[in-house]
TORKE-294142 format. One record per atom (N, C-alpha, C): x, y, z. Coordinates in steps of 0.1 Angstrom, whole numbers, plus 2048, in hexadecimal, padded with zeros to 3 digits. Layout:
N
XYZ ...
end
This chain:
453
80A7F4801 8037FE802 80780C7FE 80581A7FD 80B8227F9 80E82B804 81782E80C 816835818 812841817 80F84A80D 80C85580F 7FA85680F 7F6848808 7E684680A 7E284381A 7EA83E823 7E983A82E 7DE848836 7D584283F 7D184D845 7DA853854 7D885D858 7DC862861 7DC85F870 7CE85D871 7CD85587F 7BF84D881 7BD84988C 7B383F88F 7A5843887 7A184E88A 797855886 793854879 79F856873 79F857860 79D84785E 7A383E864 7A4831861 79482D862 78F82E86E 77F82C874 774830869 77983C863 76F846858 77183D84C 77C838847 78183383E 778824838 77981E84A 77680E84B 76481184A 76081B850 75181D851 74B822840 75182B83F 74F82D82E 74E821825 75881A826 75A80B81E 74C801824 748803831 73E7F9831 73180082C 72E80E82F 726813828 72180E81B 72D813813 72D813807 727804801 72A7FB807 72A7EA806 7197E980A 7167F1813 7087F1817 6FD7F480C 703803807 6FB8097FD 6FA7FE7F1 7037F67EF 7067F17E3 6FC7E47E4 6FE7DF7F3 6F47D47F5 6E47DA7F2 6E27E67FA 6D47EC7F5 6CE7EC7EA 6D77F07E0 6D67F57D1 6D27E47CD 6D77DC7D1 6D87CE7C7 6CC7CE7CE 6C57CF7D9 6B97CA7DC 6AD7D07D6 6AD7E07D5 6A17E57CE 6A67E57C3 6AE7E67BD 6AF7EB7AC 6AB7DF7A6 6A07E179F 69B7D6792 6A47CF78B 6A57C4786 6AE7BC77C 6B57B0784 6BF7AD77B 6C47A0781 6C97A078F 6CC7AD796 6D07AA7A3 6C27A87AB 6B87AB7AB 6AE7A47B2 6AC7987AE 6A97937A4 6AB78979C 6B477D7A3 6BF7827A7 6CC7797AD 6C77777BC 6BF7817C3 6BB7807D0 6AE7767CD 6A97787C8 69976F7C6 6A175F7C6 6AA7617BB 6AF7507BC 6B374C7C8 6BD7537CC 6C574F7DC 6BA7487E4 6AE7507E7 6A374E7EE 6A17427EA 69D73E7DD 6957357D9 6A07257DC 6AE7297DA 6B471F7DB 6B57197E9 6B67237F3 6B071F7FF 6A7718804 69E71B801 6907157FF 6927087FC 6957097EE 6996F77E7 6A06F07F1 6AB6F77F4 6B46EF7FD 6AB6E8809 6A66F380E 69E6EF81C 6956E481B 68D6E380B 6856D8809 68C6CE807 6966CD801 69E6C07FC 6A46BA80D 6A76C1813 6A96BC820 69B6B6828 6936BC828 6886B382C 6816A4827 6846A7818 68269B812 68D68C813 698694818 6A3687815 6A9683822 6A568E82D 6AD690839 6AC67A83F 6A167583D 69F66B844 6A465E83F 6A8662832 6AF659829 6BE65A82E 6C566482C 6D2668833 6D6664840 6CB669843 6CC65D854 6CC64E855 6C264D84D 6C763A84C 6D2637848 6D963C83D 6E563C836 6EE63B83E 6EE64484A 6F864A853 6F964385B 6ED63A85D 6ED63186C 6F7622865 6F462285C 6FB614851 70861684F 70D623853 71D625854 72661F863 721613868 72A611872 73860B871 73C608864 74A603867 753612862 752620860 75662B85C 75E62D86D 768632866 771639874 76964387B 76964A886 764652890 766660889 774663888 771673881 76A671873 76666986E 75E66A863 74F66A864 75066386E 740665873 73D67487A 746673881 745681889 74168E878 74968C86D 749697868 737690860 73368B861 72A685855 71B68C85E 72168C871 715691879 71269D876 71E6A5874 71E6B5872 7196B4864 71A6AF85B 7166B384E 7056B0851 7026A5851 6F46A3856 6EA6AD85F 6F26B6866 6EA6C086D 6EA6CB865 6F36CC85F 6F16D7856 6EC6D4846 6E56CA845 6E16C8838 6DD6D182A 6D26DC831 6CD6E582A 6D96F1825 6E56F182D 6F06F982C 6F96F181D 6F76E281F 6FF6DB816 6FC6DA808 6EB6DB80D 6E36D97FF 6E56EA7F6 6E66F37FE 6E17007F8 6F37027F0 6FE6FE7F8 7097027F2 70B6F87E7 7046EB7E3 7086E67D6 6FD6EC7CE 6EE6EE7D3 6E76F57C7 6F17077C4 6F370C7CD 6F771E7C6 70571A7C0 70A70E7C2 7197107BA 7197087AA 70E6FD7AD 70A6FB79F 704707794 6FB70B79E 6F5716793 6FF723790 70672779C 712731799 71872D78D 72171F78A 72671D782 71F71C772 71371A774 70C717765 708724764 70472F767 70373C76A 710748761 71B73D766 725745765 729746757 72473974C 726736742 71D73A738 71073973C 70473F731 70374B734 70475473E 703762741 70C76A742 708777747 715781749 71C77E757 72678075B 72977E769 726787773 72079176E 71979C778 70C79577D 70478D773 6F8788778 6FA780781 705779785 70876F791 70D76F799 71277F79B 71B7827A6 71477E7B6 70A7837B9 70777F7C4 7027727CB 6FF76B7C0 6FD75C7BF 70C7587C4 71B75B7BD 7257597C1 72975B7CD 7257677D4 72B76C7DF 7207627EC 71675F7E8 70F7577F1 71474C7F5 7167467E6 71F7347E5 7297377EC 73073E7EA 73E73D7EF 73D7407FF 73674A808 73074D816 72B73D818 722736815 71E726819 726720817 73071E80F 73F717810 74671981C 745725819 74F72B829 74B726837 73C728837 735724845 735717846 73470F83C 7336FE83D 7426FA844 74D6FF83D 7596F9843 75E70184F 75870B853 75F71185E 755709869 74B709866 7436FE870 7476EF875 74F6EA868 7536DC86B 7646DB870 7696E886A 7736EB871 7726EC882 76A6F4888 7696F7892 7666EE89D 7616E4896 75F6D789E 76C6CF8A2 7756D689E 7836D18A7 7886D78AF 7826E28B5 7856EB8C0 77D6E38CB 7856DF8D6 7796D58E2 7736E38E9 77A6F08EE 7766F68F6 76A7008EF 7616FF8F6 7557068F2 7577128EC 75971B8F9 75A7298F3 76772B8EC 7717248EC 77B72B8DC 7757228D2 76C71A8D1 7637178C4 75D7228BE 7557298CA 7487308C4 75573F8BE 75E7418C7 76574E8C1 77074A8B4 77173B8B2 77673B8A6 76C73B89C 76073589D 757735892 75474388F 75074B89B 74C759895 759762890 76375D891 77076788C 77076487D 76E75387B 77475586D 767756866 75975186B 74E75A862 74A769861 751772868 75477E868 76177D85C 76977785E 77577E854 771777845 769766845 762766833 75A76D831 752774838 74877E830 75178982B 75B790835 76079B82E 767798826 76D78C821 77378A816 76A78780A 76178580D 756780803 74E78D7FA 74E79A804 74D7A5803 7597AE7FD 7627AA802 76B7B57FC 76F7BE805 7737BA812 76F7C681B 7807C4827 7827BA81E 7907B282A 79D7C0829 79E7C8822 7A57D1821 7A77DF828 79A7E4829 7957ED832 7947EB83D 78C7DD844 7947D9854 7A17D8859 7A67D484C 7B47D0850 7BC7DF853 7BB7E984D 7C27F5850 7BE7FA85C 7B17F785D 7AB80086A 7AD7F6878 7AF7E6877 7B67E6881 7C27E5882 7CC7E6879 7D87E7877 7E17F987D 7D480187D 7D880B880 7D7811894 7CD803897 7CC8068A5 7D57FF8AE 7DE8018B5 7EF7FA8B6 7EE8068C3 7F67FE8CC 7FC8078D6 80B8008D9 81280B8DB 82180B8DB 82780A8E7 82E8028E9 8377FE8F5 8447FE8F5 84F8078F6 8598068EF 85C8038E3 8647FC8E2 8647FB8D1 85A7EF8CD 8527EE8D4 84A7E18D4 83B7E88CF 8387E58C4 82E7EA8BC 8207E18B7 8157DD8C0 80C7D48C2 7FE7DB8BE 7FA7D58B1 7EB7DA8AC 7E57D08AA 7D47D18AB 7CB7CE8AA 7CC7BF8A3 7CD7C5897 7CF7BB88A 7D97B3890 7E57B3893 7EE7A989A 7E87A48A6 7DD7A78B1 7DD79E8BB 7D47948B2 7CD7998A9 7BF79189E 7C5782896 7D2788895 7D677C88B 7DF773895 7E77778A4 7EE7728A9 7E076A8B0 7D876A8B3 7CA7678BB 7C87578B2 7C675C8A5 7BE75389A 7CA747898 7D6751898 7E4743896 7E473B8A2 7E17418AD 7E57388BC 7DA72D8BC 7CF7318B8 7C272A8B6 7C871D8AE 7CB71F8A0 7CC716899 7D771089C 7E27128A2 7F070A8A8 7E77058B1 7E17098B8 7DD7028C8 7D66F38C4 7CA6F48B8 7C26EF8B6 7CD6E08AC 7D96E68A1 7DD6DE89F 7E56D78A5 7EC6DA8B1 7F76D68BB 7ED6CB8C4 7E26CF8C4 7D66C18CE 7D76B68C0 7D26B98B8 7CF6B18AF 7DA6A58AD 7E96AE8AD 7F46A48A7 7F969F8B4 7F66A48C1 7FB69C8CE 7F56908D0 7E36928CB 7DA6878CD 7DE67F8C4 7E567E8B7 7E56728AF 7F466C8B4 7FD6748B6 80966D8BD 8056638C8 7FB6698D1 7F96658DA 7F06578D7 7EB6588CD 7E464C8CC 7EA6408C3 7F66488BC 7FE6408B1 8086358BE 80E6418CA 81963A8D3 80E62F8D7 80562C8DE 7FA6268E7 7F86188DB 7F76188CD 7F860F8C3 8056078C2 81260D8C6 81A6078C6 81F5FF8D0 8205F28CE 8225E68D7 8305E38E1 8395EB8D3 8465EB8D8 84B5F38DF 8415FD8E4 84660A8EF 8406068FA 847607907 845600912 83660C918 82D60D921 824616922 828624928 833622931 83662D939 83E636931 848630924 84C638919 84363E910 83563890F 82D639904 82864690D 825647918 822653921 82B66191F 83C65A920 842667924 84666D912 847662908 8446688FC 83B6728FA 82E66F8FD 8236748F9 8246838FD 82768490D 829690914 83569790E 83F693909 84A69E905 84369E8F6 83D6998F0 8376A08E1 8306AD8E9 8256AB8EE 8196B68F2 8226C38F7 8316BF900 8366C8905 83E6D28F8 8406CB8F0 8496CF8E3 83D6D58DC 8346D08D5 8266DA8CF 8236E68D8 8206E48E2 81C6EE8E7 8246FB8E9 82F6F78EE 83B7028F0 83D7088E4 83D7018D5 83E7088CA 8337118C6 82770B8CB 81C7158CA 81E7218D2 8227238DE 82572C8E6 8317378E3 83A7308D5 84173A8D3 84073F8C9 8377398BE 83373E8B7 82974A8B4 8237478C0 8197548C8 82175F8CC 82B75E8D4 8357698DA 83A76D8CB 83C7698C2 84876D8B6 83C7768AF 82C7708B1 8267748A5 8227868AE 8237858B9 81B7948C0 82979B8BE 8377948BC 83F79F8BC 8487A18C5 84A7988CF 85079B8DC 85D7968D6 86979D8DE 8747998DE 87978D8E7 87E7818E3 87E7748E4 8887778F0 89577C8F0 8A277E8F8 89B781904 896791905 893799910 888790918 87E788910 87477F91A 88077091E 88976D91A 89176191C 89A76892C 89E77092B 8A3779936 89A77A943 88D78093E 882784947 87C77694C 87F76B947 87976294A 881757953 89075B94F 896756959 89675B969 89676596A 89476B975 887767981 879768975 86E76797A 86F756980 87674E97B 87974197E 87D73C987 88974398E 889742999 8847429A3 87B74E9A4 8767529AF 8677499AE 8647449A4 85A73A9A2 85D72B9A6 8677299A6 86A71C9A8 86971B9B7 86E7249C0 86E7269CD 8617229D3 8587279CE 84B7249D0 84271D9C8 8487149C1 8437089BB 84B6FC9BC 8526FB9C6 8586F09C7 8526E39CA 8466E19CF 83F6D49CE 83D6D29C0 8356DB9BA 8316D99AB 83C6D59A2 84D6DB9A4 8546D499E 85B6C89A2 8596C49AD 85D6B49B1 8556AE9AC 8466B09A9 83E6AA9A5 8416A3995 8476AE98D 8476AF980 8546A6982 85E6A8986 86B6A3985 866694988 86068E993 85B681998 85567D98F 84B681983 84767D97D 84D67896F 85868196B 86067B95F 868671963 86C672973 875663977 86C658977 86365897C 85864D979 85464696D 85364F95F 85464A955 86064794D 86C64A954 87864994E 87D63A952 879638962 87D62A967 873621965 867623961 85E61A960 85A61396A 858619974 85661297F 84A60E982 842615980 83261597D 82B617970 826614969 81E61895F 80E61495E 809619952 7F8618953 7F260A957 7EB60595D 7E65F995E 7EB5F196A 7F85F8970 7FB5F0979 7F85F0987 7F65E698E 7EF5E399B 7F65E99A5 7F55F29AF 7FF5F79B9 7F55F99C6 7FB5FA9D0 7FB5FF9DC 8036079E0 7FB6159E9 80161E9EF 7FD61F9F7 7FE61CA05 7FB622A10 7ED616A13 7E461DA14 7D561AA14 7D1618A08 7D361A9FD 7D061C9EF 7D36119E6 7CB60B9E2 7CA5FF9D9 7C55FF9CC 7CB5FF9BE 7C36019B4 7D05FF9AB 7CA60099D 7D4601990 7D2613989 7DC612985 7E561E97E 7D961F971 7D262C975 7C962F966 7CF63695F 7D9642962 7E164D957 7EE65395F 7F8657956 7FF65E95E 7FF669959 7FF675965 80268495F 80B685963 80F695960 81A69C963 82069E970 8126A2978 8106A3987 80E697991 80969098A 7FE684998 7FD67A98E 7FD66F991 7F5661990 7EB65D991 7DF65D98C 7D165698B 7D064898F 7CE644999 7CB63599F 7BA6359A4 7B762899D 7A962999C 7A861B9A5 7A261C9B2 7A06119BB 7906069B2 78F5FD9BE 7865F69B8 7775F89BB 7786039C5 76B6079C8 7686149C0 76F6189B5 76C6209A9 77262F9AE 7786319B8 77D63B9BD 78E63D9B3 78E6499AF 79C64F9A7 7A66589B0 7B26539B9 7B665A9BF 7C265F9B5 7C266B9B6 7D16749B5 7E06779B8 7E766B9B9 7F266D9BF 7FD6779BA 80267F9C1 80E6869C2 81867C9BD 82067F9B1 82A67A9AB 8356789B6 8386809BE 8416839C9 83F6769CF 8336749D5 8316679DE 83065D9DB 8306589CE 83664B9C6 8476499C4 84D6559C7 85A6569C5 8626539D3 85F65C9DC 86265D9EC 85C6509F6 8506499F0 8496439FC 84B6349F4 8496299FC 84B6199F5 83A6189EF 83C6109E6 83160E9DB 8315FF9D7 8265FB9D8 8275E99D9 8255EB9C8 82B5E59C0 8225E39B4 8205D69B0 8155D39B1 8105C29B1 8145BD9A0 8185C5996 8145C2987 8265C8983 82E5CC989 8395D1984 8415C997B 8445BE97B 84F5B3977 8445AA96E 83B5A7976 83359E96B 82359F973 81759696B 80B59D971 80759097B 811589982 80B58098C 80E580999 80857F9A2 8065809B4 8025789B8 8085779C3 80956A9CF 80156F9D9 7F45669DF 7F156F9E8 7F05619F2 7F3568A01 7EF55EA0D 7E2561A14 7E2553A18 7D2552A22 7D2548A2D 7D154FA37 7D254AA46 7C7544A4C 7C8537A4F 7BA530A56 7C2526A61 7BA51EA68 7BE516A70 7B150EA74 7B64FCA78 7AD4F5A7C 7B14EFA87 7A74E7A8D 7AA4E1A98 7B34D6A98 7B64D3AA6 7C24CBAA6 7BC4BCAA5 7B04B9AA4 7AC4ADAA3 7AD4A8A93 7AF4B0A89 7AB4AFA7A 7BB4ABA73 7BC4A2A6E 7C649EA69 7CE4ABA5D 7DB4B0A61 7DF4B7A58 7E24B4A4B 7E84AAA49 7E54A5A38 7DA4A7A32 7CC4A3A38 7BE4A4A34 7BF4B2A33 7C34BBA3A 7BE4CAA3E 7C74D2A2E 7D04CFA2D 7D74D1A22 7D34CEA15 7D04C2A14 7CB4BBA07 7BB4C5A04 7B84C4A0D 7AA4C8A0A 7AA4D9A06 7AE4E0A11 7B14EDA0D 7B94F39FD 7C44E79F8 7C74EC9E9 7BC4E59E2 7B74DE9E1 7AD4DB9DC 7A04E29DC 79D4EA9E2 7924F59E5 7934FD9DD 7A35039E1 7A850F9D8 7AA50F9C7 7AD5039C3 7AB5029B4 79E5049B0 7965009B7 7885049B1 7825169AD 78851E9B5 78552C9B6 78D52C9AA 7815369A0 78753D99A 79554799A 79A54C98F 7A4554990 7B154C996 7B554399E 7BC53E9A3 7C4532998 7D2536997 7D752E98F 7DF52399A 7E051998E 7E750A990 7F0507988 7FA4FB98D 8014F7982 80D4FD981 81D4F8981 8284FD984 82D502991 83051198E 836519996 82A51E9A0 81D51E99B 81152899B 80751D9A7 8105139A6 8065069AA 8025099BD 7F850E9BF 7F250F9D0 7F95049DA 7FE5099E2 8045029EF 7FE5069FB 7FF4FCA07 7FB4FFA15 8034FDA1C 809502A28 8104FFA33 80D501A3E 8104F7A49 8114FBA56 819508A5C 813510A60 81B51BA66 81E51AA75 817512A7A 81850FA8D 80C50AA91 80E50AA9D 805502AA7 80150FAB2 7F5512AAD 7EE51AAB3 7EA513AC5 7E2522AC9 7DC51EAD8 7CF516AD8 7C7517ACA 7BB50DACC 7B9507ABD 7C450AAB4 7C2508AA7 7D2506A9F 7D44FAA93 7DE4F6A8B 7DF502A82 7E850AA83 7E9518A76 7EC512A68 7E8517A60 7EB513A51 7ED520A49 7F2523A43 7F552CA37 7F1525A28 7E852FA21 7E7526A11 7E852FA09 7F552BA01 7F75359F4 7F35369E9 7F15399E0 7EF5399D3 7ED5449CC 7ED5469BC 7F154D9B3 7E45549AE 7E655E9A7 7DD5689A0 7E156B997 7DC570986 7E357B981 7DA58797C 7CF588981 7C9595982 7C559C98D 7D15A4991 7CD5A999F 7C45B699B 7C35BB990 7B85C598E 7AB5C398F 7AA5B4992 79B5B0995 7975B09A2 79D5B29AC 79F5B39BC 7A55A99C2 7A95AB9CD 7B15A49DB 7A759E9E3 79C5A79E6 7935A29EF 7895979ED 7865999DF 77C58F9D9 7805849DA 78C5819D4 7955749D5 79456E9DF 79B5729E8 79A5709FA 78E5699FC 7845759FA 77A56EA01 7725619F9 76F5639ED 7705539E3 7765489ED 7845469EE 78D53F9F1 78953AA02 785543A07 782542A15 76D53AA13 76953DA0C 75B532A0C 75F523A06 7675249FB 76E5179F6 77050FA02 77B512A0B 78150DA17 77350AA21 76E510A24 762510A29 756504A26 756503A18 74D4F8A16 7574E9A16 7624EAA10 76D4DFA12 76D4DAA20 76F4E3A29 76F4DBA37 7644D6A3B 7564DCA38 74C4D9A3D 74A4C8A35 74C4C8A2B 74C4BEA21 7564B3A29 7614B4A2D 76C4ADA31 76F4ACA44 7614B1A48 7614B1A58 76D4B8A5F 7704C0A56 77A4C5A5C 77A4D3A66 77D4D5A71 7774DEA7B 77D4EDA7D 7794F5A80 77D502A7A 77F508A8B 788505A95 78850AAA4 78451AAA7 78051EAB1 78052BAB2 78252BAC4 783537ACB 789537AD6 77F537AE2 78152CAEA 77752CAF4 77A530B02 76F538B08 77553AB18 769535B21 770534B2A 76352DB38 763537B43 756538B48 756544B51 75353BB60 75553CB67 750536B77 74B53FB81 73F53CB83 73A547B90 73B53FB9B 741541BA8 74453BBB2 73D543BBD 734538BC4 72B53ABCC 72F539BDE 72853EBE7 72C536BF4 72F541BFE 72E542C0B 72F54AC12 73F551C15 748545C13 75954AC15 759553C08 755551BFB 757558BF1 74E566BEF 746568BFB 73C573BFB 74557EC05 74E579C11 753580C18 760581C11 763579C0E 773581C03 77158BBFC 76358ABF2 760595BE9 75D5A3BF4 7555A0BFF 7565ADC08 75F5B4C0C 76C5AAC10 7745B0C12 77F5B6C0B 7815ADBFF 7855B7BF1 7815C5BF2 7745C6BEF 76A5D3BEE 7705DCBF9 7725D8C06 7765E2C11 77D5E7C0F 78A5DEC08 79A5E3C02 79A5EBBFA 
end
């Protein structure tokens, strides 16, 4: 643009933009009220929209039946199909308007199809923007993206982008050598939104690809996925700063000074972050492992940057800081393999044959589901001592699915032992106490003497 033609102030920019809008509005009014092909085009556009709506009513049920039969399609394709079904009128209007516009460009003067081309272009832009907006999960950001892109598409179709850009570029704030304009902020916001969406999609695709690779351990999958996320979102942050025009050298010095102060106040947070990296690198725990930490028993649901998600059998989800898993003793029931040995203590009467008791116990435990048998996983039963009222035993058995619970398997084995001992006439003793009530005059006198003392 020629520098001599640039406006001298923001008021001049606003006046120029207002004049451009007013001129376009006048042209639109003239298109509506002036007889001729301009009015005909508006009537044709209204007719095309009504025809598109009628086609939607006539074919919507058939499209829905066809969409329900696409059961083998990928999820992303089904989501696009659902969005198109919701905007079926707009889809028909795009097809009809563009078809008619291309035909009229060949058989009539181009000016006689100008309005049809503008509305056809706007319809395509609105449809594409509506589909792309579904990639943004946050509802507020999605609405901002949708409306901003619709406004931009409308300005492009009406030829007003240069006037609006000149006005926004003239609205600026100067801070030293830094000059921030409204146009630069809008460009930065749009760029950040697009890059954040692409970064999220890329990080999700990388995470899914890592999870499908069986050659990489689960802990390394999480570590690589977190690293990719940090790189992608870090690149977005740097691009945003560069777009706004900040000097990265000054920011590096400032961030170093601020980082020292923040580090003292966020020691626990930093400790959890470092502990999380250590856990991922040494692979001491990984998603799916069954662990015990204090009174918490459950399996690892997810490994986060600050905490580990542990789900217990009762459905509760505990968020345990990574530092606790590094500094405290953790029982990993499935660290090296998935096999777990459990011990169950019981006792029988001295009148029962110990050989018979051991054989009955081993037979009964083998009838319980989830209990392994054979080889080194064969259940065993040993005498552990002679108690005050019973012979004490320990029954040892193996399972391969600790995630299904430990209390329930112990309960089932106790029931199996009860049934086996009942059928074999093996008794389970319990402590008995005998209370004697002593009567007589001498006893009463002794009691009274003790009461006086």
